[in-house]
C-alpha positions in Angstrom: 0.1 0.3 0.2 2.0 3.2 -1.2 0.6 6.3 -1.6 1.1 7.9 -4.7 2.3 11.3 -4.6 4.0 12.2 -8.1 5.6 15.3 -9.1 6.5 15.3 -13.2 9.2 17.4 -14.8 9.6 17.5 -18.2 10.7 15.7 -21.1 11.1 11.7 -20.7 9.6 11.9 -17.3 6.2 13.1 -18.9 5.8 9.9 -20.8 7.3 7.3 -18.2 4.8 4.7 -16.8 5.8 4.8 -12.7 4.8 0.9 -12.7 6.7 -0.2 -15.5 9.5 1.4 -14.0 8.9 -0.3 -10.4 8.6 -3.8 -11.6 11.9 -3.2 -13.4 13.6 -1.7 -10.7 12.3 -3.5 -7.5 10.6 -6.9 -8.4 12.3 -10.4 -9.0 9.2 -12.5 -9.7 12.1 -15.6 -10.9 13.8 -15.4 -7.8 10.7 -14.8 -5.6 8.5 -18.1 -7.2 12.2 -20.5 -6.9 12.0 -19.0 -3.0 8.7 -20.2 -2.7 9.1 -23.3 -3.7 12.2 -24.4 -2.5 10.7 -23.4 1.2 7.4 -25.3 0.6 9.4 -28.2 -0.8 11.8 -27.8 2.6 8.8 -27.8 4.7 6.4 -30.4 3.6 8.6 -32.6 0.7 8.6 -33.4 -2.6 5.6 -34.7 -3.2 3.3 -32.0 -2.2 3.1 -29.0 -5.0 1.7 -25.7 -3.9 -0.4 -24.7 -7.0 -2.4 -21.9 -5.2 -0.5 -18.5 -4.6 -2.3 -15.8 -3.1 -0.2 -12.3 -3.1 -1.6 -9.6 -0.4 -0.6 -6.1 -1.5 0.0 -7.5 -4.8 0.4 -4.3 -6.6 0.5 -4.8 -10.5 0.4 -8.4 -10.2 3.4 -9.1 -11.8 4.4 -11.8 -9.4 1.1 -13.6 -9.3 0.8 -13.7 -13.6 4.6 -14.7 -13.4 3.5 -17.6 -11.2 0.8 -19.0 -13.5 3.1 -18.6 -16.6 5.4 -20.7 -15.0 3.3 -23.8 -14.8 -0.2 -24.7 -16.4 -1.6 -25.8 -13.0 -0.7 -23.0 -11.1 -3.4 -20.3 -10.0 -3.2 -17.1 -8.3 -5.5 -14.7 -6.2 -3.8 -11.2 -5.7 -4.9 -8.8 -3.3 -4.6 -4.6 -3.2 -7.0 -2.1 -1.9 -5.8 0.6 -4.9 -8.4 -0.2 -7.7 -6.5 1.9 -9.8 -3.5 -0.1 -9.9 -5.5 -3.3 -10.2 -6.8 -1.9 -13.3 -3.2 -1.3 -14.8 -2.5 -4.9 -13.7 -5.1 -6.1 -15.8 -4.3 -4.2 -18.8 -0.5 -4.7 -19.1 -0.3 -7.7 -17.1 -3.1 -10.1 -17.1 -4.5 -10.0 -20.4 -1.2 -9.6 -22.3 -0.6 -12.8 -20.4 -3.4 -14.4 -22.6 -6.8 -16.0 -21.4 -5.5 -19.4 -20.1 -3.2 -17.2 -17.7 -6.0 -14.7 -17.1 -8.7 -17.5 -16.2 -6.3 -18.7 -13.2 -6.2 -15.4 -11.7 -8.5 -13.6 -9.6 -7.8 -9.9 -8.3 -9.8 -8.7 -5.6 -9.9 -5.2 -4.1 -10.1 -5.4 -1.0 -8.6 -5.0 2.6 -6.1 -7.7 3.3 -6.9 -7.4 7.2 -11.0 -9.0 5.8 -10.7 -10.4 2.5 -11.8 -13.9 2.3 -10.9 -16.0 -0.9 -10.2 -19.6 -2.0 -7.6 -20.9 0.3 -3.8 -20.7 -1.0 -1.1 -23.2 -0.4 1.0 -20.4 -0.4 0.0 -16.6 0.9 2.9 -13.7 0.5 3.6 -10.2 1.4 6.5 -8.6 -0.6 8.4 -5.4 -0.5 7.6 -4.7 3.3 4.1 -4.0 2.7 2.4 -4.9 5.7 4.9 -2.6 7.1 1.7 -0.1 6.7 0.2 -1.4 9.5 1.8 0.2 12.7 0.6 -1.3 15.9 0.7 -4.9 17.0 -2.8 -5.3 16.9 -3.1 -4.6 13.5 -0.5 -6.5 12.3 -1.4 -9.7 14.6 -5.0 -9.1 12.9 -3.4 -9.2 9.3 -1.5 -12.0 10.3 -4.8 -13.9 11.8 -6.3 -13.4 8.1 -3.5 -14.6 6.4 -3.6 -17.9 8.6 -6.8 -18.1 7.9 -6.6 -18.0 4.1 -4.1 -20.7 4.1 -5.1 -24.4 3.7 -3.9 -26.6 6.7 -0.3 -27.5 5.3 -0.2 -23.9 3.8 3.0 -21.4 4.4 3.2 -17.5 4.7 6.2 -15.9 3.6 6.8 -12.1 3.9 10.1 -10.3 3.9 11.6 -7.7 6.1 14.3 -4.9 6.0 16.6 -3.9 8.6 20.2 -2.8 9.9 21.8 -0.1 11.1 21.8 2.4 7.8 17.9 1.7 7.7 17.2 4.5 10.6 19.6 6.8 8.6 18.4 9.5 6.2 19.9 8.2 3.0 19.7 8.0 -0.3 20.4 4.9 -2.9 20.2 4.3 -6.8 20.8 2.3 -9.4 20.2 2.1 -13.0 17.1 0.9 -14.3 18.0 -2.0 -17.3 16.6 -0.7 -20.8 14.8 2.2 -19.6 17.4 5.2 -19.7 16.4 6.1 -16.0 18.1 5.5 -12.6 15.7 4.0 -9.6 16.3 6.5 -6.3 15.6 5.1 -2.8 15.4 7.9 -0.5 14.6 7.6 4.0 13.9 11.0 4.7 12.7 10.6 8.4 12.8 8.1 11.5 11.1 8.6 14.7 12.7 6.5 17.1 9.8 6.9 19.8 7.0 4.7 17.8 9.8 3.4 14.8 8.2 5.2 12.0 9.9 5.6 8.4 9.4 7.8 5.8 10.6 6.8 2.3 10.2 7.8 -1.4 10.9 6.2 -5.0 12.2 8.8 -7.5 12.5 8.5 -11.0 15.6 10.5 -12.7 15.8 10.3 -16.6 19.0 10.9 -18.5 17.8 13.7 -20.5 17.7 15.6 -16.7 14.1 14.9 -16.2 12.8 13.5 -13.1 9.4 11.9 -11.4 10.0 13.0 -7.7 8.0 10.7 -5.1 6.7 8.7 -7.6 6.0 6.5 -4.8 5.6 7.1 -0.8 6.1 5.0 2.4 5.3 5.8 5.5 5.9 2.8 7.7 6.6 1.4 10.9 10.2 0.0 11.3 9.4 -3.7 12.7 12.0 -5.4 14.2 12.6 -9.8 13.4 11.2 -10.8 17.0 8.1 -8.6 17.0 7.3 -10.1 13.3 8.1 -13.5 14.6 6.2 -13.2 17.8 3.0 -11.7 16.1 3.0 -14.5 13.7 3.3 -17.2 16.4 0.4 -15.1 18.7 -1.7 -15.3 15.8 -1.4 -19.1 15.1 1.6 -20.2 13.4 2.8 -23.6 14.1 6.5 -22.7 13.5 8.0 -19.5 12.2 12.2 -19.7 10.5 13.9 -16.5 9.9 16.1 -17.0 6.3 19.1 -15.0 5.7 21.6 -14.7 3.0 25.1 -16.1 2.6 27.8 -13.9 2.0 30.7 -14.5 -0.2 33.7 -14.3 2.8 36.7 -11.7 1.9 39.3 -11.6 3.9 40.4 -7.9 3.2 39.9 -6.2 6.5 39.6 -3.2 4.6 36.6 -3.8 2.4 33.6 -3.4 4.0 31.4 -4.5 1.2 30.3 -8.2 1.4 28.7 -9.8 -2.0 25.6 -11.7 -1.4 25.0 -15.1 -3.2 21.2 -14.9 -3.5 21.0 -17.6 -1.3 19.2 -17.8 1.4 19.2 -20.4 4.7 17.2 -20.6 7.8 19.2 -19.3 10.8 19.0 -18.1 14.4 22.0 -15.8 15.0 23.7 -13.3 12.5 26.3 -10.4 13.1 24.9 -6.9 12.7 25.1 -5.6 9.3 24.1 -1.6 8.1 21.8 -3.1 5.5 19.9 -6.3 5.4 16.8 -7.8 3.6 15.6 -11.2 5.6 12.9 -13.5 4.9 10.5 -14.8 7.3 8.5 -18.0 6.6 5.9 -19.0 9.0 4.2 -22.8 8.8 0.1 -23.0 8.8 
C-alpha cells in the first residue's frame, strides 16, 4: 500500500509509466517463485506441490502473473486496496498473458485485513508492504487473517528490511535496465519513539527530467522478533528466518560483502548496515 504523490517534470518523465519502472527496478518474480517453491519443498517434502499462490498487496500483479505462467496448473489470487493499480495490472500484465493465464487469476480489490478467498498453499506479502500496519493489534490481525486464508499445510512468506543504516536519512540508486532511467530510494525521516519511517521512490532520466515522489511509504520499521512473535501469537505453528549467505572476504579494509542470492534458515547472524531477510511461517 503505497501512497502515490507524483510530481512530474519535463521530457522523458512525461511519458514514463511509474508502474513499469517500479517492476523493472524492484521486482524479481523468477527469484521469488523459486524461493517459495524451495521453502515449500523444504517444509512439506517433494511429493506435495503448491498450486495456489495468494499475494497480498499485489499491486501490478506481476508476481502472480509470472506464477501462473510458470506452470499450467498454477492458480493465483491477488489482493490490493488500490483499484487504480489493479486496473493497470489487468491491462498491462493479466490480459497480455493470454486467456489461459487470466482464467487462473483472481484479482480482489479488498482489504487484506478482512478478505476471504479460496484457501491458498502459499500467501506472500512482499516489499515490506505489511509494514503499513503500525500497531501490534493491526499487524496481528493481518497475520490472523492470512492464516485463515491458508490451507491446513499452507505457508506464509514475507520479507523485512533492517540494519543500522535503515534508521538514517539516506539515498540509494541504481540504473533501470533498458529504461534510460535511474531508480532512487530515499529515506527522509525516522522517529525512534514509534519506529515510523518515511521513504520515497524517485525516478531520474538520462535527459535530466525526474519523477519525484513517484511512490511514498509511511511504515513502521518492525524488528524480526516482533514479526516472528506476532506470527506465533496469530497461530502459526512454526516460524523461521532466512538470511542471505555472503561471500567471505579476507581483506579487513573491504567493508562490502557480496551476497550470493542463497538464503538459509538461521538463528544468529552478525549485525549489518543493511539487510533484507525472509520470514517463513507454517500453518
